[in-house]
C-alpha positions, -999 to +999 in steps of 0.1 A: +062-195-179+029-188-195+027-173-229+000-150-242-018-123-224-044-129-197-068-102-188-071-097-151-093-067-153-123-071-131-108-098-110-103-097-072-066-095-077-069-066-100-090-048-074-065-054-047-036-042-068-056-011-078-066-003-042-030-008-029-016+013-058-039+041-048-026+041-012+010+043-026+001+070-050-019+091-025+008+089+002+038+090-021+050+124-008+060+112+026+056+136+055+079+120+082+070+144+110+033+148+103+012+126+126-019+133+106-002+119+075+007+087+092-027+083+108-044+088+074-021+062+059-029+037+087-066+044+082-064+039+045-045+007+049-071-006+074-100+002+051-084-018+023-074-047+046-110-049+059-124-047+024-106-080+015-106-096+050-132-122+040-119-131+006-097-158-008-070-131-014-069-118+021-033-128+026-022-113-007-039-080+002-023-079+036+012-085+022+008-059-005-005-033+020+023-040+045+049-038+017+036-004+006+035+009+042+070-004+049+083+013+018+067+046+028+081+043+063+116+035+049+114+067+028+104+087+058+133+074+079+157+081+050+144+116+048+149+121+086+184+108+084+193+130+054+178+160+072+198+154+104+232+152+087 
C-alpha cells in the first residue's frame, strides 16, 4: 500500500470521477415513474461515455457510469416495491 498523498487533481481519472459524481448528484432524487428523468439520465451518461471514449481510461469511465446508473435504477425499483406494499 502506498504511503503519502498523491495529487490527482487535473488528471484524466480526476475528471472522470468528477463527471460521474455529477451524474450521481444531479440524478440522486430518483423519479421511478418519470420517463423524462430516465431519458435525461441516459443522455447524461452517454455524453460522459463519449467524452472519454478515445482515452486510455475508457473502460474505467464506462464501468463507473454503469455502476452509478445501476445504483439509481436499484433505488427506483426499491421505491416502486415500497410504494406497492
